[in-house]
C-alpha positions in Angstrom: -13.2 -7.5 15.2 -13.0 -9.6 12.4 -15.0 -11.2 9.6 -16.3 -11.0 6.0 -18.4 -7.7 5.9 -20.4 -5.6 3.3 -17.4 -2.8 2.9 -16.6 -0.5 0.0 -13.2 -2.2 -0.5 -13.7 -3.6 -4.2 -10.1 -3.5 -6.0 -11.7 -4.0 -9.5 -14.4 -1.0 -9.0 -13.1 2.0 -11.0 -14.6 4.3 -8.6 -12.6 2.6 -5.9 -9.6 2.6 -8.1 -9.9 6.3 -8.7 -10.0 7.0 -4.9 -9.8 4.1 -2.5 -9.1 6.1 0.7 -12.8 6.4 1.8 -13.0 2.9 1.9 -9.8 2.5 3.7 -11.3 4.5 6.5 -14.2 2.3 6.2 -11.9 -0.8 7.2 -9.9 0.9 9.7 -13.3 1.7 11.5 -14.4 -1.7 11.1 -11.4 -3.1 13.2 -7.7 -4.3 12.8 -8.1 -7.2 10.1 -10.9 -7.8 8.0 -11.6 -11.1 6.1 -11.8 -10.4 2.5 -13.3 -13.7 0.5 -12.8 -12.7 -3.1 -9.2 -13.0 -2.7 -9.0 -15.5 0.1 -7.2 -12.7 2.3 -6.9 -11.3 5.5 -6.8 -7.4 5.0 -4.7 -5.3 7.7 -5.7 -1.7 7.3 -3.9 -0.1 10.4 -0.5 1.7 10.4 0.6 0.0 13.7 -0.4 -3.5 13.0 1.0 -3.3 9.3 4.4 -2.0 10.6 4.6 -4.5 13.3 3.8 -7.5 11.0 6.2 -6.3 8.5 9.1 -7.3 11.1 7.2 -10.4 12.1 9.3 -13.6 11.6 6.0 -15.4 11.7 5.2 -14.2 8.4 6.8 -14.7 5.3 7.3 -13.7 1.7 7.6 -17.2 0.7 6.5 -20.8 2.7 8.7 -22.9 0.5 11.7 -22.7 2.5 9.6 -24.5 5.1 6.8 -26.1 3.5 5.6 -27.9 0.4 2.5 -26.6 -1.2 0.5 -29.7 0.1 2.0 -29.3 3.7 0.7 -25.4 3.5 -2.7 -26.3 2.3 -1.9 -24.5 -1.2 -2.0 -25.7 -4.7 0.9 -25.9 -7.1 1.0 -22.8 -9.7 0.0 -24.2 -13.2 2.9 -25.5 -15.0 2.2 -23.0 -18.0 3.1 -20.3 -15.2 6.6 -21.9 -14.2 8.6 -19.4 -16.2 7.5 -16.5 -14.4 7.5 -18.4 -11.1 11.1 -19.4 -11.6 12.1 -16.0 -12.0 10.2 -14.3 -9.1 10.8 -17.0 -6.7 14.4 -16.6 -7.1 14.8 -12.7 -6.3 15.2 -11.4 -2.9 11.7 -10.1 -2.6 10.4 -13.6 -2.4 13.1 -15.3 -0.4 13.4 -15.7 3.1 16.7 -15.9 5.1 19.5 -17.4 4.8 19.1 -17.0 0.9 17.6 -13.7 1.1 20.3 -12.5 3.7 23.2 -13.9 1.1 21.7 -12.1 -1.6 21.0 -8.9 -0.1 24.4 -8.6 1.4 25.8 -8.8 -2.3 23.2 -6.3 -3.6 23.6 -3.8 -0.8 27.0 -3.1 -1.8 25.6 -1.2 -4.8 23.2 0.8 -2.9 25.6 2.4 0.0 24.9 5.9 0.7 28.6 6.6 -0.9 27.5 4.7 -4.2 24.4 6.4 -4.2 25.9 9.8 -3.7 28.5 9.2 -6.6 25.5 8.8 -9.1 24.2 12.1 -8.2 25.7 14.1 -10.9 24.5 11.5 -13.6 21.0 11.7 -12.2 20.8 15.3 -11.9 22.5 15.6 -15.2 19.8 13.2 -16.8 16.8 14.8 -14.8 17.8 18.2 -16.4 18.2 17.0 -20.1 14.6 15.3 -20.3 13.0 18.2 -18.5 15.0 20.5 -21.0 13.2 18.4 -23.8 10.1 18.7 -22.5 10.2 22.3 -22.1 11.4 23.0 -25.9 8.5 21.0 -26.6 6.2 23.1 -24.8 4.9 20.0 -22.8 4.1 16.7 -23.1 3.5 13.1 -21.3 5.1 13.9 -18.0 5.5 9.9 -17.6 6.7 9.1 -20.9 9.4 12.1 -21.4 10.4 12.3 -17.7 9.1 10.0 -15.2 9.9 6.4 -17.0 13.0 7.2 -18.7 14.9 8.9 -15.7 15.1 5.6 -13.3 15.0 3.3 -16.1 18.2 4.9 -17.6 19.7 4.9 -14.1 19.2 1.1 -12.8 20.3 -0.1 -16.3 23.2 1.9 -16.2 24.1 0.6 -12.8 23.3 -3.1 -14.0 25.3 -2.5 -17.2 22.8 -2.7 -19.7 23.6 -1.4 -23.1 21.8 1.8 -24.1 20.4 0.1 -27.3 18.7 -2.5 -25.7 17.1 -0.5 -23.0 13.7 0.2 -24.7 12.8 -3.5 -24.1 13.0 -2.9 -20.2 10.0 -1.3 -19.6 7.6 -3.4 -21.6 8.8 -6.8 -20.1 8.7 -5.0 -16.4 5.0 -3.9 -17.1 4.1 -7.5 -18.2 6.0 -9.3 -15.3 4.5 -6.7 -12.7 1.0 -7.5 -13.8 1.1 -10.5 -12.0 1.4 -8.6 -8.5 -2.2 -7.5 -9.1 -5.2 -9.2 -7.0 -6.2 -12.5 -8.8 -4.5 -11.7 -12.6 -6.6 -13.3 -15.7 -4.9 -15.7 -17.6 -4.2 -13.2 -20.5 -2.2 -11.4 -17.7 -0.6 -14.3 -16.7 0.5 -15.3 -20.3 2.2 -11.9 -21.1 3.9 -12.2 -17.9 5.3 -15.7 -18.7 6.4 -14.5 -22.3 8.1 -11.8 -20.8 9.6 -13.8 -18.0 11.2 -15.9 -21.1 12.3 -12.9 -23.0 13.8 -11.3 -20.0 15.6 -14.2 -18.7 17.0 -15.2 -22.3 18.4 -11.7 -22.5 19.8 -11.5 -19.2 21.7 -15.0 -19.7 23.3 -13.7 -22.7 24.3 -10.5 -21.0 26.0 -12.6 -18.2 27.8 -14.5 -20.4 29.4 -11.5 -22.3 30.2 -10.2 -18.7 32.0 -13.5 -18.0 34.2 -12.8 -20.8 34.5 -8.9 -20.5 33.8 -7.8 -17.1 32.8 -4.0 -16.3 32.4 -1.7 -13.5 28.6 -2.8 -13.4 26.6 -4.5 -10.9 26.4 -7.6 -12.9 30.1 -8.1 -13.1 30.2 -7.7 -9.8 27.8 -10.2 -8.8 29.5 -12.6 -11.2 32.9 -11.7 -9.4 31.8 -12.4 -5.8 34.5 -14.8 -4.7 33.1 -15.6 -1.3 31.6 -19.1 -1.6 28.9 -18.3 0.7 28.0 -15.5 -1.0 28.1 -16.7 -4.5 24.9 -16.6 -6.7 23.7 -19.2 -9.1 23.2 -18.0 -12.8 19.3 -17.9 -11.8 19.5 -15.9 -8.9 21.8 -13.3 -10.6 19.0 -13.1 -13.6 16.2 -12.9 -11.1 18.0 -10.1 -9.0 18.8 -8.3 -12.1 14.9 -8.3 -13.0 13.9 -7.6 -9.7 16.3 -4.4 -9.3 15.1 -3.3 -12.8 11.5 -3.7 -12.0 11.7 -2.6 -8.4 14.4 0.2 -9.5 12.0 1.9 -11.4 8.4 1.3 -10.8 8.1 2.9 -7.5 9.8 6.0 -8.8 7.6 6.3 -12.1 4.6 6.0 -10.1 5.7 8.3 -7.2 6.4 10.9 -9.7 2.9 11.3 -11.7 0.8 10.4 -8.5 2.8 13.2 -6.8 2.5 16.0 -9.8 -1.1 14.8 -10.4 -1.8 15.6 -6.6 0.1 18.9 -6.5 -1.9 19.8 -9.7 -5.2 19.3 -7.7 -3.5 21.2 -4.7 -2.3 24.5 -6.2 -1.8 26.1 -2.8 0.6 23.4 -2.3 2.2 23.7 -5.5 2.5 27.4 -5.3 4.2 27.2 -1.8 6.6 24.7 -3.3 7.5 26.9 -6.2 8.3 29.5 -3.7 10.3 27.6 -1.7 12.4 24.7 -3.3 13.8 23.8 0.3 10.3 21.8 0.8 11.6 19.5 -2.0 12.7 16.8 0.6 9.6 16.8 2.9 7.1 17.2 -0.2 8.7 13.9 -1.7 7.5 12.1 1.7 4.5 13.5 1.9 3.3 13.0 -1.8 4.5 9.3 -1.5 2.4 9.1 1.6 -0.6 10.9 0.1 -0.9 8.8 -3.0 1.0 5.4 -2.2 2.4 3.8 -5.3 2.6 0.7 -3.8 -1.0 -0.2 -2.3 -0.5 -3.6 -0.7 1.9 -5.9 0.2 1.4 -9.4 0.9 2.8 -12.3 3.3 2.3 -15.8 4.1 1.4 -16.7 7.5 3.9 -19.3 8.7 2.9 -19.8 12.1 -0.5 -18.6 13.7 -0.7 -15.0 14.6 -3.0 -13.1 16.3 -4.3 -9.8 15.4 -7.0 -7.9 17.7 -8.0 -11.0 19.3 -8.5 -12.6 16.0 -6.1 -15.9 15.1 -4.9 -15.8 11.7 -4.1 -19.7 10.9 -1.0 -20.7 9.5 -1.5 -21.1 5.7 -3.2 -17.9 5.5 -2.5 -14.9 3.3 -2.4 -11.6 4.7 -2.5 -8.5 2.7 -1.3 -5.3 4.2 -2.6 -2.2 2.9 0.0 0.2 2.6 -2.2 3.1 1.4 -4.6 2.8 4.5 -1.8 2.7 7.1 -0.5 5.8 5.3 -4.0 7.5 6.1 -4.3 6.3 9.6 -5.4 9.2 11.4 -3.7 7.6 14.8 -0.4 8.4 13.2 -1.1 11.3 10.6 -3.1 14.0 12.0 -5.5 15.2 9.2 -4.6 12.1 6.9 -6.7 13.5 4.0 -4.8 16.7 3.5 -2.0 17.1 1.6 0.7 19.0 3.4 4.2 19.3 1.9 5.6 21.0 5.3 4.4 17.6 7.2 7.4 16.8 9.5 6.4 13.8 11.3 5.9 11.5 8.5 6.7 7.9 9.1 5.2 6.5 6.1 6.0 2.9 5.0 5.8 3.2 1.3 9.3 2.0 1.2 8.2 -1.4 3.4 10.0 -2.0 6.7 11.8 -5.0 8.1 14.3 -7.1 6.0 12.4 -6.5 3.1 12.6 -2.9 3.5 13.3 -1.3 0.0 17.0 -1.5 -0.9 16.8 1.4 -3.4 14.7 3.9 -1.2 18.0 6.4 -1.1 18.3 6.1 -4.8 14.4 6.5 -5.2 14.3 9.6 -3.2 17.6 11.2 -5.0 15.6 10.5 -8.5 12.6 12.1 -7.4 14.4 15.3 -5.9 16.5 15.5 -9.0 13.1 15.4 -11.5 11.4 17.6 -9.2 14.1 20.3 -9.0 14.4 20.4 -12.4 10.7 20.8 -13.4 10.4 23.5 -10.7 13.5 25.4 -12.0 13.2 24.7 -15.6 9.2 24.6 -16.0 7.6 27.1 -13.0 4.6 27.4 -15.2 4.0 23.6 -15.5 0.3 23.0 -15.8 -2.1 20.1 -16.5 -2.9 19.7 -19.9 -5.7 16.9 -19.9 -7.2 14.9 -17.2 -5.3 11.9 -16.5 -6.5 8.4 -16.9 -5.9 6.0 -13.9 -4.3 2.6 -14.6 -7.0 -0.4 -14.1 -4.6 -1.7 -11.2 -5.0 -1.6 -7.6 -1.5 -3.0 -6.2 0.8 -0.8 -8.3 -1.0 2.4 -8.4 -0.2 4.8 -11.4 -1.8 6.8 -14.2 -1.7 5.7 -17.9 0.0 9.1 -18.8 0.0 12.8 -17.3 -0.3 15.5 -20.2 1.3 18.7 -19.2 2.2 22.1 -21.1 4.8 24.7 -20.2 3.2 28.1 -20.5 
């Protein structure tokens, strides 16, 4: 069944943003694919379909490797947005093979299990220090004091961003990521363009400095790639660095605050976690499933696809609803229940297929480090004020999370 129907799905409604999961249940009950006119997209709400489509090569993050805008029935982006699209379109998240394969092969060398394991002492030490400062202050904003600085510092360290420059990264990232929301405003686009220009200029200067004086960082490694087949253009290096910085902390930041907000609302689960720290690995997976940091992932239809008897024609855009898929009762028994002991948990919060999150092992390690430090150093951590949900849908997070240490 498909078509335009009167559903509770409304990504601009504050009530929906506060709790989209009942609307997702309505979507799943309606059918496997639903046409959503306000964004000119096909919504896919069920886990099996989302999982399969993430691996379907008839879909792509871009279409420009095969079609012009005109051939694909799409209009060219406004010229004023060009700096954002130049930056975005050369990152591997928005590329398809062979360019995606070439760039991912290079970058993946920095995210091997051995490399991530070597970072563990640094990540744990930083998490311990951040939480110790929070405890000394009797509490604070968990987002600004722990959730944000930890992954930003880690990915900046990997890339070789000097410590003095790291304060600029989060604001740039936030402005750029505003363009990933549905139907962003012109004001949002203007901020994203400005951040794209400033971030690109900064990285261009950093790359020039690394060419003269290479280090042990990832940017130096990308510059040093000797294989002609793997070599990156300067724009690809800039776009890759921005993607790694943005994706390398956004999900972790939001998973941290979404997760602790869920724990505070489920005191029985928090008590169980405090009593048994061996639950941390399964708790991280369950918290990422329960309130998914990335709610939606878009793909272009490069060749007609059929979903549940409905043909989605080439040129269409599909919106895969990760948050809905992670609450599909066909896969997750009693999906609305937070269960930190849930073992069979094939959530798709890190995507799947060729665009599976390359930093997933690092994100899991960062989440485990901050959770461990908070449980050990702040065993009485409690909520100090009701948090405010960010007015975003695609990237789901909080404005802050005020906590106190009794």
